[in-house]
C-alpha positions in Angstrom: 118.6 140.6 129.7 119.8 140.9 126.3 122.4 143.5 125.3 122.9 145.1 122.1 126.4 145.5 120.4 127.6 149.0 120.1 127.1 149.0 116.1 123.6 147.7 116.0 121.7 149.5 118.5 122.0 152.8 120.4 121.3 152.8 124.3 117.9 154.2 125.5 119.7 156.1 128.2 117.4 154.9 130.9 118.7 152.7 134.0 118.1 149.3 134.0 116.5 149.6 137.2 113.7 151.9 136.4 111.6 149.1 135.0 112.0 146.9 137.9 110.9 149.3 140.6 107.4 149.9 139.0 107.1 146.2 137.6 103.3 146.7 137.9 103.3 149.8 135.5 102.7 149.6 131.8 106.0 149.2 129.9 107.2 152.0 128.3 109.2 151.1 125.1 112.9 152.5 124.8 112.5 155.5 123.1 116.0 155.3 121.4 115.4 152.0 120.2 112.0 152.8 118.9 113.2 155.7 117.1 116.0 153.9 115.3 113.7 151.2 114.1 111.1 153.6 112.6 113.9 155.6 111.1 115.4 152.9 109.6 111.8 151.5 108.2 111.1 155.2 106.7 114.0 154.9 104.3 112.4 152.0 102.4 109.1 151.6 103.5 105.7 153.6 102.6 104.4 155.5 105.5 101.1 153.3 105.8 103.7 150.3 106.6 105.7 152.3 109.2 102.6 152.9 111.1 101.7 149.4 111.0 105.0 148.6 112.8 104.6 151.8 115.0 101.2 150.2 116.2 103.0 146.7 116.7 105.4 148.4 118.9 102.2 150.0 120.5 101.1 146.5 121.1 104.3 145.0 122.0 104.3 147.1 125.2 100.9 145.9 126.3 101.7 142.1 125.5 104.3 141.4 128.0 105.2 142.3 131.5 109.0 141.6 130.9 111.3 144.7 129.9 113.8 141.9 128.8 111.3 140.3 126.4 110.2 143.9 125.3 113.7 144.8 124.6 114.2 141.7 122.6 111.0 142.2 120.7 112.2 145.7 119.5 115.8 144.5 119.1 114.6 141.6 116.6 112.4 144.4 114.7 115.6 146.3 114.4 117.6 143.7 113.1 115.0 142.8 110.6 114.6 146.6 109.5 118.3 146.6 109.0 118.5 143.6 106.8 115.8 145.4 104.6 114.7 142.1 103.7 110.9 141.7 105.4 107.8 143.6 104.9 106.1 145.7 107.4 104.0 142.4 108.1 106.9 140.4 108.6 108.6 142.8 110.9 105.4 142.8 112.9 105.3 139.2 113.1 109.0 139.1 114.0 108.6 141.2 116.9 105.3 139.9 118.3 106.3 136.3 118.2 108.3 136.6 121.5 105.2 137.5 123.4 102.6 135.3 121.4 104.4 132.0 121.5 104.4 130.3 125.1 107.7 129.4 126.0 106.6 126.1 127.6 104.4 124.8 124.8 106.0 126.8 121.9 102.4 127.4 120.6 100.5 130.6 120.0 98.8 132.1 123.2 95.0 131.7 122.1 94.0 135.3 123.9 96.9 136.9 122.4 96.6 135.4 119.0 93.2 136.2 118.7 94.1 139.9 119.7 96.9 139.9 116.9 94.2 138.3 114.2 92.0 141.3 114.9 94.3 143.8 115.1 97.0 143.0 112.4 95.2 140.4 110.4 95.6 136.7 109.3 99.0 137.1 107.5 100.9 138.2 110.8 99.4 135.4 112.8 100.1 132.9 110.3 103.8 133.8 110.1 103.7 133.7 114.0 102.4 130.0 113.9 105.3 129.3 111.1 107.8 130.6 113.7 106.2 128.7 116.5 106.3 125.3 114.7 110.1 125.8 114.3 110.8 127.3 117.7 109.1 124.2 119.0 111.3 121.8 117.0 114.5 123.8 118.4 113.6 123.8 122.0 113.2 119.9 121.6 116.6 119.5 120.1 118.2 121.9 122.5 116.4 120.4 125.8 117.8 116.9 124.8 121.4 118.3 123.8 121.7 119.9 127.4 120.9 116.8 129.5 123.5 116.3 132.0 126.4 113.6 130.9 129.1 111.6 132.6 131.7 112.7 130.3 131.1 116.4 129.4 134.0 117.4 127.2 133.5 114.4 124.8 129.9 114.2 124.7 129.3 117.9 124.4 131.5 117.8 121.3 129.5 115.1 119.9 126.2 116.6 121.0 127.2 119.9 119.2 128.1 118.1 116.1 124.6 116.3 116.0 122.9 119.6 116.8 124.7 121.2 113.8 123.3 118.3 111.4 119.8 118.8 113.1 120.1 122.7 112.4 120.9 122.2 108.8 118.1 119.6 108.3 115.7 121.7 109.9 116.4 124.5 107.5 116.3 122.0 104.5 112.8 121.0 105.6 111.6 125.0 105.8 111.4 124.4 101.8 109.5 127.6 100.5 109.2 129.7 103.4 112.0 132.1 103.0 110.8 134.5 105.5 111.0 132.0 108.1 114.5 131.7 107.4 115.1 135.2 107.8 113.3 135.1 111.0 115.5 132.5 112.4 118.4 134.5 111.4 117.3 137.6 113.1 116.6 135.5 116.1 120.2 134.0 115.8 121.5 137.2 115.9 119.5 138.3 119.2 121.1 135.4 120.9 124.8 135.6 119.9 124.9 139.1 121.0 123.3 138.2 124.3 125.7 138.3 127.3 125.9 135.9 130.1 125.9 132.8 127.9 127.4 129.5 129.3 130.7 128.2 127.4 128.9 125.3 125.7 126.1 127.4 124.5 128.2 130.0 123.1 130.7 127.6 121.4 127.4 126.2 119.9 125.7 129.3 118.8 129.5 130.0 117.1 129.5 126.7 115.3 126.2 127.4 113.8 127.1 131.1 112.9 129.9 129.8 111.0 128.7 126.6 109.5 125.2 127.8 108.7 124.0 131.2 109.2 127.1 133.2 107.8 127.1 131.1 104.5 123.2 132.0 104.4 124.1 135.6 104.8 126.7 135.3 102.0 123.9 133.8 99.9 121.7 136.7 100.3 124.4 139.4 99.8 124.0 140.5 103.5 128.0 141.4 104.1 127.3 143.1 107.2 125.9 140.3 108.7 128.0 137.7 107.4 131.0 140.0 108.9 129.7 140.3 112.2 128.7 136.4 112.3 131.9 135.1 111.4 134.1 137.2 113.6 131.9 136.4 116.5 132.5 132.9 115.6 136.1 133.4 115.1 136.6 135.2 118.5 134.5 132.2 120.2 136.2 129.0 118.7 139.7 130.3 118.1 140.5 133.1 120.7 144.1 132.9 120.6 144.2 133.1 116.8 141.4 136.0 117.1 143.8 138.1 119.4 146.8 137.3 117.2 144.9 138.7 114.3 143.4 141.6 116.0 147.0 142.7 117.4 148.4 142.9 114.1 145.6 144.7 112.4 145.7 147.4 114.9 149.4 147.4 114.7 149.0 148.3 110.8 146.1 150.3 111.5 148.5 152.7 113.5 151.2 152.6 111.1 149.1 153.1 108.0 146.3 155.8 109.0 148.5 158.7 107.6 148.5 156.8 104.3 144.8 155.9 104.3 143.7 159.7 105.1 146.2 160.7 102.2 144.6 158.5 99.7 140.9 159.2 100.8 141.7 162.8 100.1 143.4 162.0 96.9 140.2 160.4 95.4 137.8 163.0 97.0 139.7 165.5 95.0 139.8 163.4 91.8 135.8 163.0 91.9 135.7 166.7 92.5 137.7 167.4 89.3 134.9 165.6 87.1 132.2 167.2 89.0 131.1 164.2 91.3 130.4 164.5 95.0 131.7 161.2 96.4 131.9 159.8 99.6 135.3 158.1 100.4 136.3 155.8 103.2 139.1 153.3 103.7 137.8 150.1 105.3 139.9 146.9 107.1 138.3 144.0 106.0 136.8 141.9 108.7 139.2 139.5 111.0 137.8 136.3 109.7 138.9 137.3 106.2 142.2 138.6 107.1 142.8 135.3 109.0 142.1 133.2 106.1 144.6 135.7 104.0 147.4 135.5 106.4 147.2 131.6 106.3 147.8 131.7 102.6 150.4 134.3 102.6 152.7 132.7 105.6 151.2 135.1 108.1 153.1 138.4 106.8 150.4 140.8 106.9 152.3 143.3 104.6 151.9 140.7 101.8 148.0 141.2 102.2 147.5 144.0 99.6 144.0 144.2 99.8 144.0 144.4 103.6 142.4 147.8 103.2 139.5 148.3 100.7 138.7 152.2 99.7 135.3 152.7 98.9 134.0 155.5 97.0 130.1 156.0 97.0 128.9 158.2 93.9 125.3 159.3 93.0 124.9 157.5 89.9 125.7 154.7 87.7 127.4 156.8 85.2 129.1 158.3 87.9 130.6 154.9 88.8 132.3 154.4 85.3 133.5 158.1 85.2 135.3 157.6 88.6 136.9 154.2 87.4 138.4 155.9 84.5 139.7 158.8 86.7 141.2 156.5 89.2 142.9 154.7 86.1 144.2 157.9 84.7 145.7 158.6 88.1 147.0 154.9 89.1 148.2 152.3 87.0 145.7 149.3 87.4 147.0 145.8 87.9 146.3 143.4 85.1 143.0 141.1 85.4 141.9 142.6 88.7 139.3 144.8 87.2 135.6 143.7 87.9 132.5 145.0 86.8 130.0 143.6 89.1 127.2 146.4 87.9 127.0 145.0 84.4 127.4 141.5 85.7 125.9 141.5 89.3 126.4 138.6 91.3 123.9 135.9 91.9 122.9 137.4 95.5 122.3 140.7 93.7 125.6 142.6 94.8 126.6 145.2 92.5 129.8 147.3 92.1 133.2 148.2 90.1 136.2 146.8 91.6 139.7 147.5 90.5 143.2 146.7 92.1 145.9 149.7 91.4 149.5 150.7 92.1 148.5 153.4 94.6 150.5 155.9 96.5 154.2 154.3 97.1 153.6 151.9 94.4 151.4 150.0 97.1 148.8 147.8 95.5 145.0 149.0 96.9 141.7 147.7 96.2 139.2 150.4 95.3 135.4 149.6 95.2 133.1 152.2 93.5 129.3 152.0 93.7 126.3 154.1 94.4 124.3 154.7 97.9 121.9 152.1 96.8 124.4 149.7 95.8 126.1 150.1 99.2 123.1 149.5 101.0 122.0 146.5 99.2 125.8 145.0 99.5 125.5 145.6 103.7 122.0 144.4 104.0 121.1 142.1 100.8 119.3 143.1 97.6 115.6 141.9 98.5 114.9 145.2 99.4 110.9 145.5 98.3 109.6 142.5 99.8 105.8 141.8 99.4 103.4 139.2 98.2 100.7 139.2 95.6 97.1 138.4 97.1 97.0 137.1 100.6 96.5 133.7 102.2 97.4 130.3 100.8 97.2 131.7 97.1 99.8 134.4 98.0 102.7 134.4 95.4 105.9 136.2 95.6 106.8 139.1 93.5 108.7 138.1 90.2 111.5 140.4 91.4 112.2 138.5 94.5 112.7 135.3 92.2 116.6 135.4 92.2 116.8 136.2 96.1 114.8 133.0 96.7 116.6 131.2 94.4 119.5 131.8 96.6 117.9 130.4 99.7 116.7 127.1 97.7 120.5 127.0 96.3 121.9 127.5 100.0 119.1 124.8 101.0 120.7 122.4 98.5 123.9 123.2 99.6 123.1 122.3 103.2 121.5 118.9 102.0 124.6 118.2 100.1 126.8 118.6 103.1 124.4 116.7 105.6 124.1 113.5 103.3 127.4 113.6 102.0 126.8 112.7 98.6 126.5 114.5 95.4 123.5 116.5 95.0 121.5 117.7 91.5 122.3 121.2 90.6 120.0 123.8 91.7 119.0 124.5 87.7 117.7 121.0 88.1 114.4 122.7 89.4 112.2 122.1 92.5 112.4 118.2 91.8 116.2 118.1 92.5 115.7 118.1 96.1 114.4 114.5 96.3 114.9 114.1 100.2 112.6 115.2 102.9 113.4 115.8 106.6 110.7 114.8 109.0 110.7 115.3 112.6 109.9 113.2 115.7 107.8 114.6 118.8 111.0 115.0 120.4 112.5 117.1 117.8 114.9 114.5 116.0 115.1 114.7 112.3 114.9 112.0 109.9 116.3 112.3 106.3 114.2 110.2 103.7 113.6 109.9 100.2 110.8 111.9 98.6 107.5 109.9 98.7 108.3 108.1 102.1 105.5 107.0 104.4 105.0 106.6 108.1 106.4 103.0 107.6 109.5 104.3 106.5 109.5 107.0 109.1 109.0 104.3 112.1 111.8 102.1 110.7 114.2 105.0 110.7 113.8 105.3 114.4 113.7 101.7 115.5 113.2 98.3 114.1 110.6 97.3 116.7 108.8 100.5 116.2 108.3 99.9 112.3 107.3 96.2 113.2 104.4 96.9 115.4 103.4 100.4 113.5 99.7 100.6 113.6 99.0 104.3 112.3 100.6 107.8 112.7 99.8 111.1 113.7 100.9 114.6 112.1 101.4 117.1 114.7 100.4 120.7 113.8 101.7 123.9 115.8 98.9 126.6 116.2 96.9 128.4 118.6 96.1 124.9 119.8 98.5 121.7 119.0 96.4 119.8 116.9 96.9 115.9 115.9 95.6 114.4 112.8 95.7 110.7 112.0 96.8 109.5 108.7 97.2 106.1 107.1 100.4 104.1 106.7 100.6 104.9 103.1 100.3 108.6 103.6 103.1 110.5 101.9 105.0 112.6 104.3 106.3 116.1 103.5 109.3 118.0 105.0 109.0 119.6 108.1 106.0 117.9 109.4 106.1 116.4 113.2 105.1 112.5 113.0 104.1 110.5 116.0 104.1 106.7 115.4 101.1 105.0 117.0 101.9 101.2 118.1 100.0 97.9 118.9 101.6 94.7 120.1 99.3 92.6 117.7 100.4 94.9 114.7 102.9 93.5 112.2 103.9 93.9 108.9 102.1 92.6 105.7 102.9 92.0 102.1 100.8 95.0 101.1 103.6 97.3 103.0 105.9 96.4 100.3 103.9 98.1 97.9 104.1 101.6 99.2 107.4 101.6 101.5 110.2 103.8 99.6 113.4 103.1 102.0 115.3 100.1 101.5 116.1 99.7 105.1 112.0 99.3 105.6 111.7 96.8 102.9 114.6 94.7 104.3 113.2 94.6 107.8 109.7 93.9 106.2 110.9 91.1 104.2 112.9 89.7 107.3 109.8 89.7 109.2 107.6 88.0 106.7 110.3 85.5 106.4 111.0 84.8 110.1 107.1 85.1 111.3 105.0 83.9 108.1 106.3 80.7 107.0 103.1 78.9 107.3 101.5 81.8 105.2 103.8 81.4 102.6 103.4 77.4 102.6 99.6 78.2 101.9 100.0 80.5 99.4 102.4 78.3 97.4 100.1 75.3 97.7 97.5 77.5 96.3 99.6 78.9 93.4 100.9 75.4 92.5 97.2 74.2 92.9 96.1 76.7 90.4 99.3 75.9 87.9 98.6 72.4 87.8 94.6 72.8 87.0 95.7 75.0 84.1 98.0 72.4 82.9 95.4 69.5 83.1 97.3 67.8 85.7 94.6 67.8 88.3 94.7 68.9 91.8 97.6 69.0 94.0 95.5 67.0 96.7 95.0 64.2 94.1 98.7 64.0 93.1 100.6 60.8 94.2 103.0 61.0 96.8 105.6 59.4 94.4 105.2 62.0 91.8 105.4 64.9 94.6 108.5 63.5 96.2 110.2 63.0 92.9 109.5 66.8 91.8 110.7 67.7 95.4 114.3 65.5 95.0 114.6 66.7 91.4 114.4 70.4 92.4 116.8 69.8 95.3 114.4 70.2 98.3 114.3 68.0 101.5 110.5 68.4 102.0 107.6 69.7 100.0 106.7 72.2 102.6 110.1 73.8 101.9 109.3 73.8 98.2 105.8 75.5 98.9 107.5 78.2 101.2 109.7 79.2 98.3 106.8 79.3 95.7 104.8 81.5 98.0 107.8 83.6 98.8 108.7 84.4 95.1 112.0 82.5 95.0 110.5 79.4 93.1 108.6 79.4 90.0 105.5 77.2 89.8 106.4 76.4 86.1 109.6 74.7 87.3 107.5 72.3 89.7 105.0 71.5 87.0 107.8 70.7 84.5 109.2 68.1 87.1 105.9 66.6 87.6 105.3 66.3 83.9 108.7 64.6 83.9 107.7 62.0 86.5 104.5 61.1 85.0 105.8 60.9 81.4 108.5 58.2 82.7 105.9 56.5 84.6 103.6 55.9 81.6 104.4 53.5 78.9 104.1 55.4 75.2 104.2 53.3 72.3 106.6 54.7 69.5 105.0 56.9 67.2 104.7 55.5 63.5 107.5 56.5 61.1 105.2 58.5 59.1 104.3 60.7 62.3 107.8 61.3 63.4 108.0 65.3 63.5 110.0 66.9 60.8 113.0 68.8 61.5 111.5 72.2 60.3 108.7 71.7 63.0 111.0 71.7 66.1 111.1 74.2 68.5 114.2 76.3 67.9 115.6 75.3 71.7 115.1 71.6 70.1 117.7 69.8 67.9 117.7 66.9 65.3 120.6 64.5 66.5 122.4 62.1 64.3 123.5 59.4 66.6 125.3 56.0 65.8 124.0 56.6 61.8 120.4 57.2 62.8 119.3 60.5 61.7 116.1 62.6 62.5 116.3 61.9 66.5 114.5 64.5 68.5 116.9 66.2 71.2 116.2 68.6 73.7 118.8 70.6 76.2 117.9 69.8 80.0 116.1 72.4 81.7 117.8 71.5 85.1 121.3 72.3 84.2 121.2 74.1 80.8 124.3 73.1 78.7 126.1 75.2 76.7 128.6 74.4 74.1 131.5 73.4 74.8 130.2 71.9 78.1 130.9 68.1 78.4 127.4 66.5 77.8 125.6 63.3 77.9 122.4 62.1 76.4 119.4 60.6 78.0 117.2 58.7 76.0 113.6 59.7 77.6 110.2 58.0 77.1 108.5 59.7 74.4 110.6 63.1 74.6 113.4 62.3 72.4 117.0 62.7 73.7 117.5 65.0 76.8 120.8 66.6 76.9 122.5 67.2 80.3 125.8 68.4 81.4 128.0 65.7 82.4 127.9 66.7 85.9 124.2 67.5 86.3 122.6 66.2 89.5 119.8 64.9 88.0 121.8 63.2 85.5 123.7 61.5 88.2 120.4 59.9 89.7 119.5 58.9 86.2 122.9 56.9 86.0 122.2 55.3 89.2 118.7 54.2 87.9 118.8 53.8 84.4 122.4 53.6 82.8 121.3 51.7 80.0 119.6 54.9 78.9 122.6 57.1 78.8 124.5 57.8 75.3 127.4 59.6 74.3 126.6 62.7 72.2 128.7 65.5 70.9 127.9 69.0 70.0 129.0 68.8 66.5 125.9 66.1 66.1 123.3 69.0 66.7 122.1 72.1 65.1 120.8 74.4 67.6 120.1 78.3 67.2 118.8 79.2 70.9 120.3 78.5 74.3 119.2 79.1 77.8 122.2 80.6 80.1 121.2 80.8 83.8 123.3 83.4 85.6 123.8 84.4 89.3 124.2 87.8 90.4 125.7 88.8 93.8 125.6 92.4 94.5 124.9 94.8 97.7 121.1 95.7 97.6 120.2 99.2 96.7 117.1 101.2 94.9 117.4 100.7 91.2 119.6 97.6 91.1 117.1 95.5 89.2 116.5 98.2 86.8 120.2 98.6 85.8 120.6 94.8 85.5 117.7 94.6 83.0 118.8 97.9 81.4 122.3 96.5 80.3 120.6 93.2 79.0 118.1 95.2 77.2 120.9 97.1 75.6 122.4 93.9 74.5 119.2 93.0 72.6 118.8 90.0 74.4 115.6 88.5 75.9 115.4 87.3 79.6 113.2 83.9 80.0 113.1 84.3 83.8 114.3 86.6 86.4 114.0 86.5 90.5 115.9 88.2 93.4 116.2 88.0 97.0 117.9 89.8 99.9 119.5 88.3 102.8 120.0 89.8 106.4 123.3 91.5 105.5 121.6 93.1 102.7 123.5 91.1 99.7 120.8 90.6 96.6 121.1 87.3 94.7 119.6 87.7 91.6 118.9 84.6 89.4 118.3 85.2 85.8 118.2 83.3 82.7 119.3 84.8 79.2 118.0 83.5 75.6 121.3 83.5 73.6 120.3 83.5 69.9 122.9 82.0 67.3 123.1 81.9 63.6 124.8 79.1 61.7 125.7 81.9 58.8 127.3 84.6 61.1 130.7 85.2 59.7 134.0 86.7 61.3 135.6 89.8 59.5 137.8 87.2 57.3 134.7 85.7 56.0 134.9 82.6 58.0 131.8 81.5 60.0 132.0 81.8 63.6 131.1 78.5 65.3 128.4 78.2 67.6 130.5 77.6 70.8 132.4 80.8 69.8 129.1 82.9 69.4 127.5 81.6 72.7 130.9 82.3 74.5 130.9 85.9 73.2 127.5 86.5 74.0 127.8 85.4 77.4 131.1 87.1 78.0 129.5 90.3 77.0 126.8 89.9 79.2 128.9 88.8 82.6 131.4 91.9 81.7 128.4 94.4 81.5 126.5 93.3 84.5 129.9 93.3 86.6 130.4 96.9 85.6 127.2 97.7 87.4 127.9 99.6 90.7 127.5 97.7 93.7 127.9 94.2 91.9 130.7 92.0 93.2 130.0 88.6 91.5 128.4 87.5 88.2 128.9 83.6 87.2 126.9 80.9 85.5 124.4 79.2 87.8 125.9 76.0 88.6 123.6 75.0 91.7 122.2 72.3 89.4 125.7 70.6 88.9 127.8 68.4 91.4 131.1 69.6 92.7 134.2 69.3 90.5 135.6 66.3 93.1 132.2 64.7 92.9 132.7 63.2 89.3 130.7 63.1 86.4 
C-alpha cells in the first residue's frame, strides 16, 4: 500500500484493516484526503471545475475494488492539485488512469473507457490513452531491466544507466504533450514516496529523480517538488553524506533558533512601522543545496551565509519594494547581492526580491520579499491557469502558457543534448531545432534517429539482418484496443511511435532504398549488400549503359564490338576482365565516357588515316583551350593534346606520343599507358617540353579520403565552388570500414598575362601549383578528411622507371 509523506497528505484517521474486513462493500474514499484535494482546488479553480473533480472522486470509488489503488488515485489527484499546473480535465484523467489502464496490457479497459467517455467526455479519455501509451513503454523497459542476471551488482548498475537514457529519450519523444509530462511527474512522486521498495528500485528511482525529474521541476519553477526530489535522491544515493549534512544542520538549528526568532520579530516590527501586515519566517535551505555549498566551502557550515533564508510575504507588489527599502534602512546591504526578480522574472516564471544584508551581530543573511501569489508560484510553478481553447485535435494552448510550455521544450532540448553527447541548437532556433526523433520497439527499447527517418533506417538501427530482410512495418497505437497499422518502407516516422518491423526471407535491399533512407548506417549496409549480392545486376546495368553510350557516339553496339577493341579498352583502364569493368559502370564507380574514349582511341589507331592537306591544318585559334600548338624540331603548328589517362600538369616530366590523326598526345613520363606504347611503338615517342606549348586549361584529378558522414560531399563541392573552379567529374564510394574515397577532376585555368605584385608575369606552372595547393589545403581542412592528393593511379611506381 502506498504511504504519503507527512508534508504532502494528512492521514484519514481510519485503520487500514477496515477496508480489508469488508472487501465486498463499496469503497469509501478517505475523507481527509478528499477534503484536502478539493480544498486545494477551490483556491484556484472555479466551482464548476471543482465539481467535475468531485464527481471523478465518486467515480473512482466505483471503478476499483482495491483500497490501495483508490488511495493512489486520490494521492495523484492531490499531487496534481498541489502543482497548480493542470486543469480539472487533467486532474480527472490523472486520477482515473490508475483504474482505467489495464496493468497487464497497458491499454484502456474498453468498458471503463466507455463509461469515462460518457461521464467526463472525449478530452479526459484522450488524456488517459496518452498516459497508457507511455505507461506501456515504461512497463516494457522495467520488465527487461528487472530480468535476473548472473552478476547483479555490475549488470544492475549498467541496466540503471541504460534505463536513465531510455527515460530521457521517452520524455524527448513526447514532443508537444506537456500535460503528459506533468502526469509522469505526479506518478514519479507517488512512487518515490511509496514504502517497501527494493534497493535496486529505490536506487533507480533516486537516479531518475536527480537526473530527470528534479531538473524538470526546476525548469517549471516548482521549488517544493524540486527540493523534495533532490533530498530524497540524496538520502538514497549518498546516505552517509546525507546523515552528515543532516547532523550539521540540526546542530546549527539548535544553536541559531533564538537568532532566527529575533530576526523574524524585527522584520515583522519593521513592516508594521510602514503599515504592512507581513508574514515572516526563517527557512533552512534543503539538504542537497546545503551539501553542494558545503563542498565549495570546505565543509565549514558557518561559512555558508545563506544557509537560512528569511522570507517576508506581503500583500502587494508595492509593499514588496517598500519593505525592501525598510530592510536596507535597517541593515546595510551587501554589494551586488540585490536581485529584482519581480521586474525581471526568471524564465520559469519565478518572481521575488532578493537581498543579502549584514544582519544582527553583523552576520550575512539572505532576505526574500514577495507577495502570497508569488510565493505560491515559487513553490508550485507559474502555470496556474491551465486551459485549452476549443477541444479535440484543434485545441490550442492559451497564449499565457507559452513561456511555461517553452520551458518544457527547452528542458527536452537539454535532455537530448545529454543523451546524444553532441552540441545541440539553441531553443531560440525554433521547433526545427530538435532534428532528432525517438522511436520505440514493441519491447520498449528506444532508437535515436534523425528527423525524416523511415522504417528501413529503424530496422538497421536494431540489427543488420533485420534491415536486410525488412519487408514492411506496423505502427502500434495504444487505445481502448491496441491497433496495428501497416505503413510503407518510405514512411516518415514520428517521435514516440512504436514500430514493429516485418521481415521475409526473400526480402532484400534494392537500389530504390537508397532514395529514401536517412541514416548513414542504413546507406552503408544497403550498399554493402548490393555489392556482395548483386554483382550480376551491376554487370547487366553496366553493359546496358555502355551499349547506350556507344550508340550515342555512333560506335555501333557493344555486341558488334570486336574482342580486340574491347580488350584494349579493358587493359587501358586497368581492369582484368570486361565483367569487372561492366560492374563498376553499373555501380557508378566508372564513367561510360571513359570507356568510350578508350574504344575510340583503339579504333583510330587501327584505321589508316591520310595526312590532311596543308591548307586544311587547323589554325591555332580554332583549337580547344585544352589543346596546344607545339613547336617541335623547328616545325611549328603541330597539334598537341594532354592525355586523359594521366593528366600531366607542369612541371611534371612529360613525353609526347605521335598519334595517328590526333596530333601529339602529351603523357606523364611515368604513365602506364605510355609504358605500353613504349614497348609497342617506341619510334612514335618524342621529347617535349612545357616551354614548347602554350596552354590555358589543365585537368587535375584528386583523391580524397575521409571518414564518411552526411554532408561530406556537399562540404567538398562547397569549397571548390568558393574557389570558383569547375569540376569536370566527381564520384565517391565507401568501404566497409566507413572510409569514403572521393575521386574528382578539377579544371585549372591559367592566363599568360597574369602578373605578380611586382609586375612580372606569373608562369603557367606557378599558377597551376598555386591553384592546386589552395584546393588541396581547403579540402584537407574539411572535418573528417584525412588525406588529399593528386590521383596517381595511372602512373607506375617510382622504382618502376619511366
